C-alpha positions as CSV (number, residue, x, y, z in Angstrom):
1,M,-251.9,-73.4,75.6
2,E,-253.5,-76.0,77.9
3,E,-256.7,-74.0,77.8
4,Y,-257.0,-74.5,74.1
5,V,-256.9,-78.3,74.1
6,D,-260.6,-78.8,74.0
7,L,-261.1,-76.1,71.3
8,F,-258.6,-77.8,69.0
9,Q,-259.9,-81.3,69.7
10,N,-263.4,-80.1,68.8
11,I,-262.1,-78.8,65.5
12,I,-260.4,-82.2,64.8
13,N,-263.6,-84.0,65.7
14,K,-265.6,-81.9,63.2
15,V,-263.4,-82.4,60.2
16,Q,-261.7,-85.8,60.7
17,D,-264.6,-87.6,58.9
18,K,-263.8,-85.5,55.8
19,A,-260.1,-86.4,55.7
20,D,-257.7,-89.3,56.0
21,Y,-255.6,-87.5,58.6
22,V,-255.7,-84.2,60.5
23,D,-253.3,-82.5,62.8
24,I,-253.2,-79.1,64.5
25,R,-250.2,-77.3,65.8
26,A,-250.5,-74.1,67.8
27,G,-248.3,-72.0,69.8
28,K,-247.6,-68.8,71.6
29,G,-244.3,-67.3,72.6
30,N,-242.3,-64.2,73.3
31,T,-239.0,-63.1,71.7
32,N,-236.4,-60.4,72.6
33,S,-233.4,-59.2,70.6
34,I,-230.8,-56.6,71.1
35,V,-228.1,-55.4,68.7
36,M,-225.1,-53.3,69.7
37,K,-222.9,-52.0,66.9
38,D,-219.6,-50.1,67.5
39,N,-220.3,-49.4,71.1
40,K,-223.9,-48.2,70.6
41,I,-227.2,-50.1,71.2
42,Q,-228.8,-49.9,67.7
43,E,-232.0,-51.8,68.3
44,I,-234.1,-53.5,70.9
45,N,-237.0,-55.6,69.7
46,T,-239.6,-57.6,71.6
47,G,-242.6,-59.4,70.4
48,I,-245.4,-61.8,71.3
49,A,-246.7,-64.2,68.7
50,T,-249.7,-66.6,68.6
51,G,-250.7,-68.8,65.8
52,A,-252.2,-72.1,64.7
53,R,-251.9,-74.2,61.6
54,I,-254.0,-77.1,60.4
55,R,-252.8,-79.9,58.1
56,V,-255.3,-82.2,56.3
57,L,-254.3,-85.2,54.3
58,N,-256.8,-86.5,51.8
59,N,-256.4,-88.8,48.9
60,G,-252.6,-88.5,49.2
61,A,-252.5,-84.7,49.1
62,W,-251.9,-82.1,51.8
63,G,-254.1,-79.1,52.6
64,F,-252.4,-76.5,54.8
65,A,-253.8,-73.4,56.4
66,Y,-252.6,-71.0,59.1
67,T,-254.1,-68.2,61.3
68,N,-253.2,-66.1,64.2
69,D,-256.9,-65.7,65.2
70,F,-258.1,-68.8,67.0
71,S,-261.7,-67.8,66.4
72,K,-261.1,-68.7,62.7
73,L,-259.9,-72.2,63.3
74,E,-263.1,-73.8,61.9
75,E,-262.8,-71.6,58.8
76,I,-259.2,-72.5,58.1
77,A,-259.9,-76.2,58.7
78,E,-262.5,-76.0,55.9
79,N,-260.0,-74.2,53.7
80,A,-257.4,-76.9,54.3
81,I,-259.9,-79.6,53.3
82,K,-260.8,-77.7,50.1
83,I,-257.1,-77.4,49.2
84,S,-256.4,-81.1,49.8
85,N,-259.6,-82.1,47.8
86,S,-258.4,-80.0,44.9
87,L,-255.1,-81.9,44.7
88,T,-254.0,-85.4,44.0
89,G,-250.9,-86.9,45.4
90,E,-249.1,-90.0,46.7
91,V,-248.4,-89.0,50.3
92,E,-248.5,-91.7,52.9
93,L,-247.5,-91.4,56.5
94,A,-245.3,-93.9,58.3
95,E,-246.9,-95.2,61.5
96,V,-245.8,-93.7,64.8
97,P,-246.9,-94.3,68.4
98,I,-249.8,-92.2,69.8
99,V,-248.4,-89.9,72.5
100,K,-249.9,-87.9,75.3
101,D,-247.3,-85.8,77.0
102,R,-246.4,-82.5,78.7
103,V,-242.8,-81.3,78.6
104,K,-241.4,-78.4,80.7
105,A,-238.8,-76.1,79.4
106,N,-235.1,-77.0,80.0
107,S,-234.6,-73.8,81.9
108,K,-233.4,-72.8,85.4
109,I,-233.7,-69.1,85.1
110,P,-236.6,-68.0,82.8
111,V,-235.5,-65.3,80.4
112,C,-238.8,-63.5,81.0
113,D,-237.7,-63.0,84.6
114,I,-234.6,-61.0,83.5
115,G,-235.1,-57.3,82.8
116,I,-233.9,-55.6,79.6
117,D,-231.2,-53.7,81.6
118,E,-229.5,-56.8,82.8
119,K,-229.6,-58.2,79.2
120,K,-228.0,-54.9,78.0
121,D,-225.3,-55.2,80.6
122,I,-224.3,-58.6,79.3
123,I,-224.0,-57.1,75.8
124,I,-222.1,-54.1,77.0
125,D,-219.6,-56.3,78.9
126,A,-219.0,-58.5,75.9
127,N,-218.5,-55.5,73.7
128,R,-216.1,-53.7,76.1
129,A,-214.0,-56.8,76.5
130,S,-213.7,-57.4,72.7
131,N,-212.3,-53.9,72.0
132,V,-208.7,-54.8,72.4
133,G,-205.6,-54.6,70.2
134,S,-206.3,-53.5,66.7
135,V,-210.1,-54.1,66.8
136,I,-211.9,-51.3,64.9
137,S,-215.5,-52.5,64.8
138,T,-217.7,-54.8,66.8
139,T,-221.2,-56.2,66.6
140,V,-222.9,-57.9,69.5
141,A,-226.3,-59.6,69.0
142,Y,-228.5,-61.0,71.8
143,G,-231.6,-63.1,71.3
144,D,-234.0,-65.1,73.5
145,S,-237.3,-66.9,73.1
146,E,-239.8,-68.7,75.2
147,S,-242.8,-70.6,73.8
148,Q,-245.5,-73.2,74.4
149,D,-246.3,-75.5,71.5
150,L,-249.4,-77.7,71.3
151,F,-249.8,-80.6,68.9
152,L,-253.0,-82.7,68.4
153,S,-253.7,-85.3,65.8
154,S,-256.7,-87.3,64.6
155,E,-254.7,-90.4,65.6
156,G,-255.0,-89.3,69.2
157,S,-251.7,-87.7,70.0
158,E,-251.7,-84.6,72.4
159,I,-248.4,-83.0,73.2
160,L,-247.7,-79.7,75.0
161,T,-244.1,-78.6,74.9
162,E,-242.5,-75.6,76.6
163,S,-239.2,-74.4,75.2
164,S,-236.6,-71.8,75.9
165,R,-233.6,-70.7,73.9
166,I,-230.9,-68.0,74.3
167,R,-227.9,-66.9,72.2
168,L,-225.2,-64.2,72.3
169,S,-223.0,-63.7,69.3
170,L,-220.0,-61.4,68.8
171,N,-218.2,-60.2,65.6
172,A,-214.9,-58.3,65.9
173,V,-213.1,-56.6,63.0
174,A,-209.4,-55.7,63.3
175,S,-207.2,-53.7,61.0
176,N,-203.6,-52.6,60.8
177,G,-204.2,-50.0,58.0
178,E,-203.4,-52.4,55.2
179,L,-205.1,-55.7,56.2
180,I,-208.5,-56.4,57.7
181,Q,-209.3,-59.6,59.6
182,F,-212.3,-60.6,61.7
183,N,-213.4,-63.2,64.2
184,H,-216.7,-64.5,65.5
185,G,-217.9,-66.2,68.7
186,S,-221.2,-67.3,70.1
187,L,-222.7,-68.6,73.3
188,G,-226.1,-70.1,73.8
189,G,-228.3,-73.1,74.6
190,A,-231.9,-74.5,74.6
191,K,-232.0,-73.3,78.2
192,G,-232.7,-70.2,80.3
193,F,-230.6,-67.2,81.2
194,E,-228.3,-69.4,83.3
195,V,-226.4,-70.0,80.0
196,L,-225.1,-66.4,80.2
197,K,-225.1,-66.1,84.0
198,D,-222.7,-69.0,84.2
199,A,-220.4,-67.8,81.3
200,D,-217.3,-65.7,81.7
201,I,-218.5,-62.9,79.4
202,E,-215.3,-60.9,79.8
203,S,-213.1,-63.8,78.7
204,F,-215.5,-64.6,75.8
205,G,-215.4,-61.1,74.4
206,R,-211.6,-60.6,75.0
207,K,-210.7,-63.9,73.1
208,V,-212.8,-62.9,70.1
209,G,-211.1,-59.5,69.9
210,E,-207.6,-60.9,70.5
211,K,-208.0,-63.5,67.8
212,A,-209.1,-60.9,65.2
213,T,-206.0,-58.9,66.1
214,D,-203.6,-61.9,66.1
215,L,-204.7,-62.8,62.5
216,L,-203.2,-59.5,61.3
217,D,-199.8,-61.0,61.9
218,A,-200.6,-64.4,60.4
219,K,-199.1,-65.6,57.1
220,P,-201.1,-66.4,54.0
221,A,-201.9,-70.1,54.0
222,P,-200.2,-72.5,51.6
223,S,-202.2,-74.5,49.0
224,G,-202.0,-78.3,48.4
225,R,-202.8,-81.6,49.9
226,F,-201.8,-82.2,53.5
227,T,-202.6,-84.3,56.5
228,I,-204.8,-82.0,58.5
229,I,-206.3,-81.7,61.9
230,A,-209.7,-80.0,62.0
231,D,-210.8,-78.6,65.4
232,N,-214.2,-79.2,67.0
233,E,-215.9,-76.3,65.1
234,L,-214.6,-77.2,61.7
235,T,-215.3,-80.9,62.3
236,G,-218.9,-80.0,63.2
237,V,-219.3,-77.8,60.1
238,F,-218.1,-80.6,57.9
239,I,-220.4,-83.2,59.5
240,H,-223.3,-80.8,59.3
241,E,-222.9,-79.4,55.8
242,A,-221.3,-82.3,53.9
243,V,-222.9,-85.3,55.7
244,G,-226.0,-84.0,57.6
245,H,-227.6,-82.4,54.6
246,A,-226.8,-85.4,52.4
247,V,-228.7,-87.7,54.7
248,E,-231.9,-85.6,54.7
249,A,-234.5,-87.9,53.2
250,D,-236.2,-85.1,51.2
251,L,-232.9,-84.4,49.4
252,I,-232.4,-88.1,48.8
253,L,-235.8,-88.4,47.3
254,Q,-235.2,-85.4,45.1
255,D,-232.0,-87.2,43.8
256,D,-229.9,-84.4,45.2
257,S,-227.6,-86.4,47.5
258,I,-224.4,-88.2,46.9
259,L,-225.6,-90.7,49.6
260,K,-228.7,-91.8,47.7
261,D,-228.7,-95.6,47.5
262,K,-225.8,-95.7,49.9
263,I,-227.7,-97.2,52.9
264,N,-225.7,-100.2,54.4
265,T,-222.7,-99.3,52.4
266,K,-219.3,-98.0,53.5
267,I,-218.9,-94.2,53.1
268,G,-216.1,-93.5,55.6
269,S,-213.2,-95.1,57.5
270,D,-213.9,-97.7,60.2
271,I,-213.6,-95.1,63.0
272,V,-216.3,-92.8,61.7
273,N,-219.5,-92.7,63.8
274,I,-222.0,-89.9,63.2
275,Y,-225.1,-89.0,65.2
276,D,-228.0,-86.6,65.0
277,D,-229.5,-86.2,68.5
278,A,-232.4,-83.8,69.0
279,S,-232.9,-85.3,72.5
280,N,-229.6,-83.9,73.7
281,K,-230.6,-81.1,76.1
282,N,-227.1,-79.6,76.0
283,G,-227.3,-78.9,72.3
284,F,-228.7,-75.7,70.8
285,G,-230.8,-77.9,68.4
286,Y,-232.6,-79.7,71.3
287,Y,-236.4,-80.5,71.0
288,P,-238.3,-83.4,72.7
289,Y,-240.8,-84.0,69.9
290,D,-240.7,-82.9,66.3
291,V,-243.6,-81.0,64.7
292,E,-245.4,-84.2,63.7
293,G,-245.4,-85.5,67.3
294,V,-242.6,-87.9,66.9
295,K,-240.5,-88.4,70.0
296,T,-236.8,-87.6,69.4
297,T,-233.9,-89.9,70.1
298,K,-230.2,-90.3,69.5
299,N,-230.1,-91.4,65.8
300,Q,-226.9,-93.0,64.6
301,L,-226.4,-92.2,60.9
302,V,-223.0,-93.7,60.3
303,K,-221.7,-96.7,62.2
304,D,-218.0,-97.8,61.8
305,G,-218.0,-96.0,58.5
306,E,-221.2,-97.5,57.2
307,L,-224.3,-95.4,56.5
308,I,-227.1,-97.0,58.4
309,N,-229.8,-94.4,58.7
310,V,-231.2,-91.1,57.3
311,L,-233.1,-88.1,58.7
312,S,-236.8,-88.2,57.9
313,S,-240.3,-87.0,58.4
314,R,-243.3,-89.3,58.5
315,E,-243.9,-88.7,54.8
316,T,-240.3,-89.2,53.6
317,A,-239.9,-92.2,55.9
318,A,-242.9,-93.9,54.3
319,K,-241.5,-93.4,50.8
320,L,-238.2,-94.9,51.9
321,G,-239.7,-97.7,53.9
322,R,-238.0,-96.5,57.1
323,K,-239.0,-95.5,60.6
324,P,-239.4,-91.8,61.1
325,S,-236.4,-90.2,62.8
326,G,-238.1,-87.3,64.4
327,N,-236.5,-84.6,62.2
328,S,-239.6,-82.9,60.8
329,R,-239.2,-79.2,61.8
330,S,-240.6,-75.8,61.0
331,S,-242.1,-72.7,62.6
332,I,-245.9,-73.0,63.0
333,G,-246.7,-71.0,59.9
334,D,-244.3,-73.0,57.6
335,Q,-244.7,-76.4,56.0
336,P,-242.7,-79.0,57.9
337,I,-239.5,-80.1,56.2
338,V,-236.7,-82.5,57.2
339,R,-234.0,-80.7,59.3
340,M,-231.0,-81.6,61.4
341,S,-230.9,-81.0,65.2
342,N,-227.6,-81.7,67.0
343,T,-225.3,-83.4,64.5
344,Y,-221.8,-84.6,65.4
345,L,-218.9,-87.0,65.0
346,Q,-218.5,-89.3,68.0
347,P,-215.2,-88.8,69.9
348,G,-212.4,-91.3,69.9
349,E,-209.6,-91.9,72.4
350,M,-206.6,-89.8,71.3
351,S,-205.3,-86.6,72.9
352,F,-204.6,-83.6,70.8
353,E,-200.9,-84.2,71.3
354,E,-201.2,-87.8,70.1
355,L,-203.0,-86.6,66.9
356,L,-200.1,-84.1,66.3
357,E,-197.1,-86.4,66.9
358,D,-197.4,-88.6,63.8
359,I,-197.5,-85.7,61.4
360,P,-194.2,-84.6,59.8
361,D,-195.8,-81.9,57.5
362,G,-199.4,-80.9,58.0
363,I,-202.0,-78.2,58.7
364,Y,-204.1,-77.6,61.8
365,L,-207.4,-75.8,60.8
366,K,-209.4,-74.0,63.4
367,G,-212.9,-72.3,63.4
368,S,-215.3,-71.7,60.6
369,R,-216.3,-68.8,58.4
370,G,-218.9,-70.7,56.5
371,G,-218.7,-72.2,53.1
372,Q,-220.7,-74.2,50.6
373,V,-221.6,-77.8,49.7
374,D,-223.2,-79.5,46.7
375,T,-224.9,-82.6,48.2
376,G,-225.8,-83.9,44.7
377,K,-222.2,-83.8,43.4
378,G,-220.8,-84.6,46.8
379,I,-218.3,-81.8,47.0
380,F,-217.7,-79.0,49.6
381,Q,-215.6,-76.0,50.3
382,F,-215.3,-74.4,53.8
383,N,-213.3,-71.4,55.0
384,A,-211.5,-71.8,58.3
385,T,-210.9,-68.9,60.7
386,E,-207.2,-69.7,61.0
387,A,-204.6,-72.4,60.7
388,Y,-201.2,-73.5,61.9
389,K,-198.4,-75.4,60.2
390,I,-197.6,-78.8,61.7
391,E,-193.9,-79.7,61.5
392,N,-192.7,-82.9,63.1
393,G,-195.6,-83.0,65.5
394,E,-195.3,-79.4,66.6
395,L,-197.3,-76.3,65.8
396,K,-195.4,-73.6,63.9
397,D,-196.4,-70.8,61.6
398,H,-199.8,-69.1,62.0
399,Y,-201.9,-68.9,58.9
400,R,-204.9,-66.8,57.8
401,D,-207.3,-66.9,54.8
402,V,-207.4,-70.7,54.6
403,S,-210.0,-73.1,53.2
404,L,-210.7,-76.9,53.2
405,S,-212.3,-78.4,50.1
406,G,-212.9,-81.9,48.6
407,N,-215.1,-84.8,47.9
408,I,-217.4,-85.8,50.8
409,L,-216.8,-89.6,50.5
410,E,-213.0,-89.3,49.9
411,T,-212.8,-87.0,53.0
412,L,-214.8,-89.4,55.2
413,K,-212.6,-92.3,54.1
414,G,-209.5,-90.2,54.9
415,V,-210.5,-89.8,58.6
416,D,-207.4,-91.3,60.1
417,A,-207.6,-90.6,63.9
418,I,-210.2,-89.0,66.2
419,G,-209.6,-87.0,69.4
420,S,-211.2,-87.7,72.8
421,D,-212.5,-84.1,73.3
422,F,-216.0,-82.9,72.3
423,K,-217.8,-79.6,71.7
424,L,-221.0,-78.6,70.1
425,S,-221.3,-75.2,68.4
426,V,-224.3,-72.9,68.6
427,G,-225.9,-71.8,65.3
428,F,-228.7,-71.7,62.8
429,C,-229.3,-73.6,59.6
430,G,-231.1,-72.3,56.6
431,K,-233.1,-74.5,54.2
432,D,-235.9,-73.8,51.7
433,G,-236.3,-70.3,53.2
434,Q,-236.7,-71.6,56.7
435,T,-234.2,-71.2,59.6
436,A,-233.8,-73.7,62.5
437,P,-231.5,-73.6,65.6
438,V,-228.9,-76.4,65.4
439,G,-225.9,-77.7,67.2
440,D,-222.9,-79.3,65.3
441,G,-219.6,-80.4,66.4
442,G,-217.4,-83.3,67.5
443,P,-213.8,-83.8,68.5
444,H,-210.5,-82.8,66.9
445,T,-210.2,-85.0,63.8
446,R,-207.2,-86.0,61.7
447,I,-207.8,-86.4,58.0
448,L,-205.3,-87.7,55.4
449,N,-204.6,-86.1,52.0
450,A,-207.0,-83.2,52.4
451,M,-207.1,-80.2,50.0
452,V,-206.1,-77.0,51.7
453,G,-206.4,-73.7,49.9
454,G,-204.6,-70.4,50.6
455,N,-203.1,-67.4,48.9
456,S,-199.5,-68.5,48.6
């Protein structure tokens, strides 16, 4: 994309006198995906995409235009100006530093250097290893992407970013003839093929299949209020879904967040510290600059139980009188919106055994099968992969079909102890029809008086 800098700058020079602000974001990249279903490769897709979008801000209103033909840049710039001139609005942009930077991909082994056969071998190995016990069906999905992203603005910023991302996911379904259970696992990173080269693929696949089989012998979970321990994955899902979305500035401005007007107030227990950190290169949600050219950093959202910050774009930050957090994200052809990156609960100092030992009667919840949250009402319901009964500090009965639900603020205030371990999961987050790669996680977390649901 370096060769297009002068072209894009010329477009900005031609139209900036007709607008209050202009930016251009352009990119090119390649993607590959492979899906294996029940021991057969079902599809192999590869693609190359190039595109550019122009945003124009005039009299408080946005004009937005996109093309995949760079020869039409001047034409779409004029279209964007016409759109902005036909509208009226109240958009203002919070000030940010002017940046000129070049960022290389966080990759040791470029995925473009790896042939399709080697990628297929990884999938075949994971699939073979997962076919254990009572597993009757498996689905393995591989995906990778490499791209260059160029951002220029009429304020003078010029940023060229290279990125690389890779992910392998596996679903296993097990049955004993009467009951069906499934399990899921994923590996990945905002890195190169080294993520999978360095992984124990056989162990990864086998554990996914074995867990699906083990769940066939698990008991239906009890229902009621318990002291619980949530594992890294479920802690991350709670932090992402119940807290992360509620601190997105656009939802706050839409009056769709329980955390509206809660800045500088206590929302959790004293030991709760929550971060969103797009600059963390080990997280699947890593990116060095957001799509508005704002440099990312480690944003603390909750400090010692107090909400101190929100996630914002330049526009939403201006409306809230805050500094932009670097969380404006989208594909090139979509309107930028406020999104999370790597969102997590900060670890504490307790071992897993120490978290267990004070619990006479509780539940240990592991893994996530998704769920739902109402950020406006401040309530949530998540399904765990499995659970164990805690009896006098020891793990006992194995449970299946278990959920965690409750009120966001009550649950945050019920956080009683935090483990010293830490793990970020690999996933994608959907919002307003857009999908973004994210990481979420944290340590094992003990929560008092939590509502557990089951079938017994």
